[in-house]
DOLUMMAR-753073 format. One record per residue (C-alpha): residue number from 0; x, y, z. Coordinates in steps of 0.02 Angstrom, whole numbers. Last residue first. Example, Ala and Ser with C-alpha at 12.3 -4.5 7.8 and 13.67 -1.06 7.14 Angstrom:
BEGIN
ATOM  resi       x       y       z
ATOM     1     684     -53     357
ATOM     0     615    -225     390
// end
This chain:
BEGIN
ATOM  resi       x       y       z
ATOM   451    1232    2145    -373
ATOM   450    1257    2329    -413
ATOM   449    1309    2387    -239
ATOM   448    1399    2223    -195
ATOM   447    1574    2277    -246
ATOM   446    1558    2441    -147
ATOM   445    1520    2364      22
ATOM   444    1375    2454      98
ATOM   443    1268    2297      73
ATOM   442    1360    2201     207
ATOM   441    1369    2338     337
ATOM   440    1183    2383     316
ATOM   439    1133    2204     339
ATOM   438    1241    2174     491
ATOM   437    1178    2330     577
ATOM   436     995    2288     535
ATOM   435    1024    2112     615
ATOM   434    1096    2185     772
ATOM   433     944    2296     791
ATOM   432     824    2151     747
ATOM   431     896    2045     889
ATOM   430     744    2067    1006
ATOM   429     623    2019     868
ATOM   428     723    1867     807
ATOM   427     730    1797     983
ATOM   426     546    1819    1015
ATOM   425     509    1744     844
ATOM   424     608    1585     891
ATOM   423     519    1571    1057
ATOM   422     351    1574     966
ATOM   421     385    1459     825
ATOM   420     428    1300     920
ATOM   419     260    1304    1016
ATOM   418     170    1333     851
ATOM   417     256    1191     762
ATOM   416     225    1071     910
ATOM   415      41    1114     910
ATOM   414      24    1099     720
ATOM   413     107     927     727
ATOM   412     -15     866     858
ATOM   411    -160     924     745
ATOM   410     -88     841     593
ATOM   409     -55     669     678
ATOM   408    -220     670     769
ATOM   407    -317     707     609
ATOM   406    -229     570     508
ATOM   405    -253     428     637
ATOM   404     -98     334     685
ATOM   403     -17     203     569
ATOM   402     109     305     464
ATOM   401     156     418     608
ATOM   400     204     271     712
ATOM   399     331     214     578
ATOM   398     415     387     577
ATOM   397     406     388     765
ATOM   396     517     234     764
ATOM   395     638     312     641
ATOM   394     654     465     753
ATOM   393     683     356     906
ATOM   392     830     278     814
ATOM   391     897     450     768
ATOM   390     880     511     947
ATOM   389     982     365    1013
ATOM   388    1126     415     894
ATOM   387    1119     603     937
ATOM   386    1109     585    1127
ATOM   385    1295     564    1155
ATOM   384    1327     726    1063
ATOM   383    1259     833    1205
ATOM   382    1099     845    1302
ATOM   381    1003    1003    1252
ATOM   380    1114    1073    1112
ATOM   379    1135     897    1044
ATOM   378     952     867    1051
ATOM   377     923    1021     947
ATOM   376    1055     971     813
ATOM   375     981     796     811
ATOM   374     806     867     777
ATOM   373     851     982     637
ATOM   372     951     841     555
ATOM   371     803     721     570
ATOM   370     700     857     485
ATOM   369     800     844     329
ATOM   368     771     658     303
ATOM   367     582     672     336
ATOM   366     568     816     214
ATOM   365     662     725      79
ATOM   364     547     576      94
ATOM   363     386     673      99
ATOM   362     426     769     -60
ATOM   361     482     610    -143
ATOM   360     341     501    -101
ATOM   359     204     633    -124
ATOM   358     278     683    -293
ATOM   357     281     499    -348
ATOM   356     104     479    -302
ATOM   355      56     647    -378
ATOM   354     140     605    -548
ATOM   353      70     425    -547
ATOM   352    -110     483    -521
ATOM   351     -97     609    -660
ATOM   350     -26     474    -773
ATOM   349    -166     359    -722
ATOM   348    -291     488    -784
ATOM   347    -242     475    -967
ATOM   346    -351     591   -1071
ATOM   345    -413     667    -909
ATOM   344    -234     727    -870
ATOM   343    -297     889    -790
ATOM   342    -442     795    -705
ATOM   341    -320     664    -639
ATOM   340    -205     804    -577
ATOM   339    -352     889    -488
ATOM   338    -407     724    -413
ATOM   337    -227     694    -344
ATOM   336    -235     864    -265
ATOM   335    -396     816    -178
ATOM   334    -320     646    -122
ATOM   333    -167     735     -53
ATOM   332    -277     824      75
ATOM   331    -466     835      53
ATOM   330    -597     747     -48
ATOM   329    -783     799     -44
ATOM   328    -790     810    -231
ATOM   327    -861     921    -372
ATOM   326    -837    1087    -281
ATOM   325    -651    1071    -249
ATOM   324    -631     964    -403
ATOM   323    -669    1111    -520
ATOM   322    -511    1104    -621
ATOM   321    -479    1288    -591
ATOM   320    -492    1280    -400
ATOM   319    -381    1127    -368
ATOM   318    -258    1182    -498
ATOM   317    -251    1358    -429
ATOM   316    -207    1288    -257
ATOM   315     -67    1174    -318
ATOM   314       6    1302    -429
ATOM   313       8    1430    -291
ATOM   312      87    1302    -172
ATOM   311     230    1279    -295
ATOM   310     274    1459    -347
ATOM   309     224    1585    -215
ATOM   308     234    1451     -75
ATOM   307     390    1349     -93
ATOM   306     495    1447    -218
ATOM   305     452    1619    -137
ATOM   304     459    1550      40
ATOM   303     634    1477       3
ATOM   302     717    1626     -84
ATOM   301     743    1717      79
ATOM   300     868    1585     128
ATOM   299     998    1634       0
ATOM   298    1000    1814      66
ATOM   297    1019    1745     239
ATOM   296    1171    1649     177
ATOM   295    1253    1808     117
ATOM   294    1206    1906     274
ATOM   293    1306    1780     381
ATOM   292    1462    1823     278
ATOM   291    1612    1701     316
ATOM   290    1531    1564     208
ATOM   289    1527    1376     190
ATOM   288    1349    1336     237
ATOM   287    1311    1228     391
ATOM   286    1208    1365     474
ATOM   285    1086    1352     329
ATOM   284    1011    1188     390
ATOM   283     982    1244     570
ATOM   282     920    1411     509
ATOM   281     782    1318     411
ATOM   280     697    1252     569
ATOM   279     665    1416     662
ATOM   278     478    1421     630
ATOM   277     486    1602     567
ATOM   276     468    1547     386
ATOM   275     422    1360     384
ATOM   274     371    1369     199
ATOM   273     232    1237     207
ATOM   272     182    1234     389
ATOM   271     188    1424     398
ATOM   270      76    1437     245
ATOM   269     -38    1303     314
ATOM   268     -60    1400     472
ATOM   267     -71    1569     382
ATOM   266    -207    1511     256
ATOM   265    -307    1414     380
ATOM   264    -311    1560     505
ATOM   263    -343    1690     375
ATOM   262    -496    1597     312
ATOM   261    -554    1567     493
ATOM   260    -535    1751     528
ATOM   259    -646    1796     380
ATOM   258    -776    1676     443
ATOM   257    -772    1747     620
ATOM   256    -788    1920     548
ATOM   255    -952    1875     465
ATOM   254    -991    1725     350
ATOM   253   -1023    1839     204
ATOM   252    -878    1948     260
ATOM   251    -770    1903     110
ATOM   250    -588    1970     112
ATOM   249    -489    1820      52
ATOM   248    -653    1757     -33
ATOM   247    -641    1890    -169
ATOM   246    -452    1880    -191
ATOM   245    -461    1689    -219
ATOM   244    -611    1701    -329
ATOM   243    -522    1830    -438
ATOM   242    -374    1716    -458
ATOM   241    -486    1573    -506
ATOM   240    -576    1680    -630
ATOM   239    -406    1721    -708
ATOM   238    -356    1537    -714
ATOM   237    -514    1466    -784
ATOM   236    -480    1498    -972
ATOM   235    -312    1418    -950
ATOM   234    -380    1250    -898
ATOM   233    -269    1140   -1001
ATOM   232    -129    1261    -966
ATOM   231    -162    1243    -782
ATOM   230    -139    1055    -792
ATOM   229      22    1076    -896
ATOM   228      90    1197    -767
ATOM   227      57    1069    -631
ATOM   226     156     941    -729
ATOM   225     301    1062    -755
ATOM   224     295    1116    -569
ATOM   223     294     935    -506
ATOM   222     432     868    -616
ATOM   221     539    1022    -583
ATOM   220     520    1011    -396
ATOM   219     564     827    -397
ATOM   218     722     860    -500
ATOM   217     781    1012    -405
ATOM   216     752     928    -232
ATOM   215     819     752    -267
ATOM   214    1005     776    -309
ATOM   213    1052     914    -186
ATOM   212     941     840     -56
ATOM   211    1034     670     -63
ATOM   210    1202     759     -51
ATOM   209    1144     873      93
ATOM   208    1079     724     191
ATOM   207    1243     632     164
ATOM   206    1344     784     222
ATOM   205    1220     820     368
ATOM   204    1229     651     452
ATOM   203    1259     477     386
ATOM   202    1137     390     500
ATOM   201    1003     497     418
ATOM   200    1013     406     253
ATOM   199     979     224     298
ATOM   198     852     270     433
ATOM   197     739     362     311
ATOM   196     728     209     195
ATOM   195     695      92     338
ATOM   194     558     205     404
ATOM   193     477     221     238
ATOM   192     475      29     213
ATOM   191     401      -1     387
ATOM   190     267     128     361
ATOM   189     217      67     192
ATOM   188     199    -108     268
ATOM   187      99     -46     414
ATOM   186     -21      46     297
ATOM   185     -59    -103     195
ATOM   184     -41     -77       5
ATOM   183    -213     -90     -74
ATOM   182    -196      54    -196
ATOM   181    -284     176     -77
ATOM   180    -156     124      51
ATOM   179     -27     206     -59
ATOM   178     -92     379     -18
ATOM   177    -129     343     163
ATOM   176      48     281     192
ATOM   175     127     429     107
ATOM   174      18     550     201
ATOM   173      52     470     369
ATOM   172     243     462     341
ATOM   171     244     650     303
ATOM   170     140     698     455
ATOM   169     248     581     567
ATOM   168     412     658     511
ATOM   167     437     843     486
ATOM   166     281     898     579
ATOM   165     282     766     715
ATOM   164     448     690     768
ATOM   163     544     845     715
ATOM   162     417     951     807
ATOM   161     457     860     971
ATOM   160     641     894     945
ATOM   159     607    1076     896
ATOM   158     498    1105    1047
ATOM   157     640    1055    1159
ATOM   156     765    1164    1063
ATOM   155     648    1317    1076
ATOM   154     620    1290    1260
ATOM   153     805    1270    1284
ATOM   152     835    1439    1199
ATOM   151     703    1516    1304
ATOM   150     783    1449    1462
ATOM   149     953    1514    1396
ATOM   148     893    1696    1394
ATOM   147     990    1740    1553
ATOM   146    1148    1687    1456
ATOM   145    1141    1829    1337
ATOM   144    1027    1897    1195
ATOM   143    1143    1852    1051
ATOM   142    1231    1703    1127
ATOM   141    1074    1615    1205
ATOM   140     951    1665    1074
ATOM   139    1071    1650     932
ATOM   138    1121    1474     987
ATOM   137     944    1407    1016
ATOM   136     886    1481     852
ATOM   135    1009    1378     750
ATOM   134    1195    1328     762
ATOM   133    1322    1197     762
ATOM   132    1468    1180     636
ATOM   131    1590    1049     589
ATOM   130    1776    1085     587
ATOM   129    1825     942     709
ATOM   128    1851    1071     848
ATOM   127    1673    1140     822
ATOM   126    1629    1305     742
ATOM   125    1485    1380     840
ATOM   124    1355    1485     756
ATOM   123    1303    1660     810
ATOM   122    1312    1758     647
ATOM   121    1261    1610     542
ATOM   120    1101    1585     637
ATOM   119    1070    1774     641
ATOM   118    1075    1773     453
ATOM   117     957    1623     446
ATOM   116     830    1700     565
ATOM   115     825    1868     478
ATOM   114     817    1805     302
ATOM   113     679    1685     349
ATOM   112     577    1826     424
ATOM   111     600    1936     270
ATOM   110     543    1794     154
ATOM   109     405    1763     281
ATOM   108     321    1927     239
ATOM   107     299    1869      62
ATOM   106     259    1692     111
ATOM   105     129    1731     241
ATOM   104      45    1853     124
ATOM   103      41    1716     -11
ATOM   102     -33    1589     112
ATOM   101    -165    1723     155
ATOM   100    -216    1727     -31
ATOM    99    -228    1536     -35
ATOM    98    -351    1544     111
ATOM    97    -468    1636      -2
ATOM    96    -503    1480     -97
ATOM    95    -600    1406      52
ATOM    94    -539    1387     232
ATOM    93    -568    1203     259
ATOM    92    -551    1139      77
ATOM    91    -424    1271      24
ATOM    90    -316    1249     178
ATOM    89    -324    1057     165
ATOM    88    -275    1062     -17
ATOM    87    -135    1175      20
ATOM    86     -70    1057     160
ATOM    85     -89     899      59
ATOM    84      22     944     -92
ATOM    83     137    1089     -47
ATOM    82     125    1044     139
ATOM    81     176     869      97
ATOM    80     349     930      64
ATOM    79     447    1076      -4
ATOM    78     498    1150     159
ATOM    77     607    1008     221
ATOM    76     696     975      58
ATOM    75     703    1166      35
ATOM    74     817    1177     181
ATOM    73     933    1042     119
ATOM    72     929    1117     -55
ATOM    71     970    1291       9
ATOM    70    1115    1218     112
ATOM    69    1175    1122     -42
ATOM    68    1163    1276    -149
ATOM    67    1263    1382     -23
ATOM    66    1394    1244      -9
ATOM    65    1408    1122     133
ATOM    64    1509    1090     294
ATOM    63    1566    1259     352
ATOM    62    1719    1371     363
ATOM    61    1770    1464     205
ATOM    60    1916    1388     107
ATOM    59    1806    1331     -37
ATOM    58    1754    1516     -69
ATOM    57    1588    1538    -159
ATOM    56    1544    1717    -207
ATOM    55    1470    1689    -382
ATOM    54    1409    1512    -340
ATOM    53    1244    1506    -426
ATOM    52    1161    1525    -255
ATOM    51    1248    1688    -218
ATOM    50    1200    1766    -383
ATOM    49    1019    1715    -360
ATOM    48    1016    1795    -186
ATOM    47    1082    1954    -262
ATOM    46     934    1967    -382
ATOM    45     812    1948    -234
ATOM    44     896    2097    -144
ATOM    43     763    2231    -159
ATOM    42     611    2122    -146
ATOM    41     652    2023      13
ATOM    40     746    2171      81
ATOM    39     584    2273     104
ATOM    38     665    2415     199
ATOM    37     752    2311     332
ATOM    36     646    2382     473
ATOM    35     489    2379     366
ATOM    34     506    2195     318
ATOM    33     562    2150     493
ATOM    32     403    2225     565
ATOM    31     291    2149     438
ATOM    30     362    1976     468
ATOM    29     347    1994     657
ATOM    28     169    2048     642
ATOM    27     117    1912     521
ATOM    26     189    1777     635
ATOM    25     129    1849     798
ATOM    24     -44    1889     725
ATOM    23     -70    1712     658
ATOM    22       6    1627     812
ATOM    21    -117    1713     931
ATOM    20    -262    1631     836
ATOM    19    -184    1462     807
ATOM    18    -157    1433     997
ATOM    17    -337    1391    1022
ATOM    16    -361    1289     865
ATOM    15    -220    1174     910
ATOM    14    -288    1144    1084
ATOM    13    -455    1095    1009
ATOM    12    -373     977     883
ATOM    11    -263     903    1020
ATOM    10    -409     868    1132
ATOM     9    -515     793     991
ATOM     8    -378     681     936
ATOM     7    -347     623    1112
ATOM     6    -526     582    1135
ATOM     5    -535     482     971
ATOM     4    -374     392    1013
ATOM     3    -444     339    1184
ATOM     2    -603     279    1105
ATOM     1    -499     173     977
ATOM     0    -393     100    1120
// end
């Protein structure tokens, strides 16, 4: 069995690397195209997004299941996860400090991409007879582009189901189990407890998921950001040199063009994994928002890559670089980030360990819960409502399997599923850009929005 797993891990890792190259250019190219087409909407309309989130335009009579803030929290609960802790550390370890710069690029362009996919998701969503909503890339591909595109919509939904088992589930469970295994807790026991905790929440559907996310996401993000800020403040004299190192190595040709591409690849892959812009997952959460204005929810969604990557991932990366643990240790993943926290809290290292352990647990838990919703919406599109309950039980089983399988295999397989999910979504977004531009211009041409 061990030999088989080693061979399978090698195969998945090789295939993941093969498709990573095209994905880098497709992702960045689509984000740049949308940014230019919509005239840098992610910068011009950021203020309006804050107004929407704080409830300025809320109408309780609008169709939908959750508020703008709950939809944002649910989507952030999947994006703010292990990628912010282990993913950033992995990118910086394997791609060097320069990878952090390409994560920033992915996020800034990804803000426009996420606006596009979430706006389209609201525009082409279905309102069910019971008042609930269904939507996501599979719906705007089929309804926006026409029935002949249904195979592409089904391809997305199929990949989304697979990705929900991997990226949003197994990867998270694996990191939590590995983290607590270092304290002597058996991996199988961690896996069983995590699976049970996830199962308890996801049986309740989107309203219970949104209620949990609304409470956990703001508090867990605040704890992590405040703690990371403290570590950076303790190493304030190294912050500017760390920034300079990031920019220097982002364009370094010391290792040749192949080395430069490797840095880009790791930054973009981990950036996509972290903020999910262009992946097509967030639109499934945002589609449940109570609003009659698709653009309004898209504006809310563009905040996610900014919060996730520009703020939280940046703090993680800069901590790892400024504390010196990147050069002083051979650690990677969550263990490398934990070492940075322990260094930052050197006067009381156990406090640093506790913060990262709690963060890993909460970040992973909310991500696993949110991704179950993405998966059951996708399986409903493919098979119908009868498949939702069996899917959730299978999801919980994969959660346990993710905890006990080898780390490299789980992450490589997750990257493959993520890439295969992203491509059909970006194709749909690209061909619907004209409709998107029309909706955007119409919404912002309204007089009462001109100054908001």
